[in-house]
N, C-alpha and C positions, 0 to 999 in steps of 0.2 A: 648164318648164325641164328640159332634158336633164341627167342626172347620169352622169358617166363615172368609173369607178373604175380605169381603165387607159388608158395612151397607147400600147398595143401597136400600135394602128392609127392612122396619122397623120391629123391634121385637115388636109384640103386647102383648106378655106375659110378665108381669112385672118381673124384674130381681133384684137380689142382685149382685153387681158388685165390683170387685177390679181391680186396674189398676197398671201396672208396667212392667218392662222389664223381671223380673223373671229369670235372667240369673243364671243358676245352680240349681234353685229351691231348695235352701238350707233350713235349719231348720227354719230360720226366715220367708221365704216364706211359708213353710209348716204350720207354726203357723197362718199365715194370711188366708190360705185356710181353715184351720179348723174352724176358727172364721167365715169365710164367710159362710161355710156350716151350721153352727149352727144358725146364724142369719137368713139365708134363710129358714131353716126349721121352725123356730119359726113364720115366717111371711108368709109361704106358697108361697115362691118365688123360681124361678130357679136360680142356681148359674152361674155366668159368669166371666171370666177373660178377660181383654183387655191387649194385649201386642203389641209390635211394631217391625216392620221389615222394614229396618235394625235398629240397635241401633242408636239413634240420633247422637252419637259421630262419628259413621261410615260415616254419611252423611256430617257432618260439618268439622270434623277433622280426616279423615281416618288414617293418619300417627300416631296420638296420641290416637286413640281409644283403649280401653282395649281389651286384648285378650279374646275371648268368652270362657266361661266355658262350654256352651252347644250350639250345632247347633239348628236351629229352630226345626228340627225333634226330637232331643233329648228332647228339652224343652216340646214339645207337648206330647211326650210319658210320661214324668214325670207328667205333669198336668193331663193326662188321668188317671194315676194310683191314683191320688188324688180324683177321682170320681167327677170331676167338670162337670156340664151339658154341657157347651159350652165355647169355647175360640174364641175370635175375634182377628185375626192377622191383625192389622191396618197398612197399608202401610205408612211408615213415609217418606215423601218427602218434598221438599221446599215449596210447596203450603200448605200442612198440617201444617208445622212449622209456617206459618204466621197466623194461626187461633187464634183469641183472646180468652182469658179465657171464656168470656161471651158467645161467639158463640159456643165454645166447649161444654159448658154446655147445652145450649138450643138446638143446632142442633144435637148434637151426643147423650149426656146422656139422655136428656128428650124426644126429638122428635123421634130419631131413635131407641134408646135402651129401652125406657120405664123404666128407673131406678127408683127404690123405696127405695133402701138402698145401700149405697156405703161405702167401707172400703179403707182407704188410710194410707200410712205410715206417721210417724211424720215428714219426710222431703219431703213430696209430693209437687211438683211444676208442673204446667201445663200451656198450652197456649204459645203464641208467647213470646219469650224472658223470658220464665219461670215466667211470671208475675203473674200467678194465684197461690194462696196458700190456706191453710186450711180455713183461715178466709173468703176469697172470696167464697170458695166453700160452706161454711156453710150459708153464706148470700143467695146464689142461692138456697140452699136447702129449706130455709124458703119460698122463692118466688114460687118455683115450686113443693113444697110438696114431697120432698124425705128426707130420713135420711142420716146423715153422721157420721161415726165413725172413730176415729183416732186410729191406731195401734201403740202402743209403741215399741221401739226397742227390739228385741229379743237378750238376752245376755246369754253367758255361761261363768261362772267364772268372771263375771263383764266385759267380752269382748263382744262387739257388733258383732253379726253374720251378715255378709254382703257379697255380691259378691266380693267386693274389698278385704275383709279379706281372703276369700278362695283363690283369685289369689295370694295374698302375701305369703300364706302358700305354695302353689304349686310352686311359683317362687323359693323358697329356698329349695324345695324338702321335705318339712315337710308334708308328706302324712297323718300322724296321726292327725294333727290339721285340715287339709282339710276334712278328714273323719268325725271328730267330728262336724264340722260346717255343712257338707252336710247331715249327718245322713246315709251315705253310702260311699263306696269307690268311689273316682273320677274315671270316665270312659270316654272313647271316643268310639263312634260308627261309623261304616262306612262300605262300600262295599269293598270286596276284589277285587283288580285290578291287572293287570299285571305290574311287575317291570322290572328291567334289568337283573334279574336272577343271579346276582352276588353272593348272599347268597348261592344259590344251588351250584354254582361252587366252593365256598370256603368250602363246607361241612356243611353249616348251612342254609338250605332252610327257607325262610321267607314268610309270607303272608303280603302283602302290603295293608294297609287300606287307602281308599280314604279320604283325608282331605278336608273339605268344605272351610276352611279359611287358609290362609298362615301365621297364627299366632297361637301360642299355649301358654297357661299359664304355661307350664312346659316343661322341656327338659332334656334329659339324657338317661341313661340305667336303666330299671326297671324290677322288678319281677312283673308278671301280671297273671291274670286269664282271660280266653277268653270264651265267651258264643256264641253259634250259629255255631260253626264249624262242629258239628255232627248233623245228622238228628235223632231227638228223640222227643217223646211226652213230656218228662221231660227235662228242660234245663240242659245241662251237661257242666260243667266248665272244661277247659283244662289248665294246667299250661304252662307258657312260659316266655321268656325273651324278652323284647321290647326295640327297639331303637326309640326314638322320637327326631327328630332334623334335622339338615341340612346335615348330613353325610359328614363332612369335608374331610375325607380321600379319598372318592371315588366320590364325587360330587362337582361341582363348581357353580351350579345355585342358591344355597342358599334357595331352596324351602323346606319347612317343610315336612318331611316324617315320617310315622309311620310304622315300620316293626316289625313283631312279629315272633320269632322262637318258635314254639310249640314243647314242649319236647315229643319225641317218637311219633311223628305224621307225616305221609307222604302222606296224601291225597290231591288231588287238589280241591280247594274249591272256584275257581274264581266265582265272582258274588254273593257270599253269604254275607249276612249282619251280621257283628260281633259286639259284645260289648267287649271292652277291659277294664278290671278293674285294676287300678294301686295299687299295694299292698306295694311296698317297692322300694326306689331308691337305686341302686347299686353304681352309679357313674355318673359324668358329661361326656358329649361328649369329645372326644379327637381326635387329629390329629396324625396319625402314618406315619412314613416315607415310609413304604412299606406294602404290603398286608400280608407278613409273620407275622409281629408284630401285625397286626390287628387280624389275625386268632388266635394267641396265647391269645390275650386279650378276644376274643369271647369264647375261651375254658374256660377261667377263669370265665367269666360271666355265662356260662351255669352251671359250677360246683357250683358257689355261689348261683345260682337260685335253684338248686337241694337241696343244703344244707338248704336253707331258708324253702323250703316245708317240708323237713324232720323235721325241728325244729318246724314248725307251724301246722303240720297236726296231728290231734288227732286220 
């Protein structure tokens, strides 16, 4: 998949396009991508996704912006797995936010991207102050000779699948609902970085995963599977127990940290890029009066994690 971070050079090959933040690339997004690919094939067009970085809410209301389900890297990896020809990562800034709906259509969709077919959600809004809607877009389509299709909401058991719905499930620790909406386990990817080595001193060495944002849609202690820790031609998953949160017993800076204790694994893997799949929530974060009580709880977490894998391994 080709990734473009600028449209300074016009795309001369006509495209079929869909636009959105695609945070999480959940089943609703995947349904849109499937429809995009089918329509593009029927019309002999290349497929293209336009997404934005940062999320508009992060620009205008950073304190109220929703926690991201995926980093930009994770989102692009998921889009690539969907066999999209190209993704445009459009820089969302205050100048772009002032673009009127009409200018967005003419300057970007028509002149720069050569759009011939476009798919949008039923709640699609665009342009300055979100003034553009589906009616306006269809009017422009007639004028500039491209097609517009509206994608209805994707539902499971009459529940609309959305990024917000996934966040709500993760916030209450319901990983089963999140998995149902995502079509996969919720995961976080990142590079292994050096920590304060406290886990090793306490008898539970951990790998510390670099977090790109200081907010997370979930927190607590989890049973996880980790990919990328071993060098192998075939991806090998390793069982572990993860702590995701601010570590209130040992840290006062309030920064989100993801630490994973891999069961029966003692290799140093600094710099390696891992993916952590969250399978089951064991408990919420807690504050302990001393490290001895913390260690006793960690022993229980490891025991419960081993029991989980014994019950769920076929």
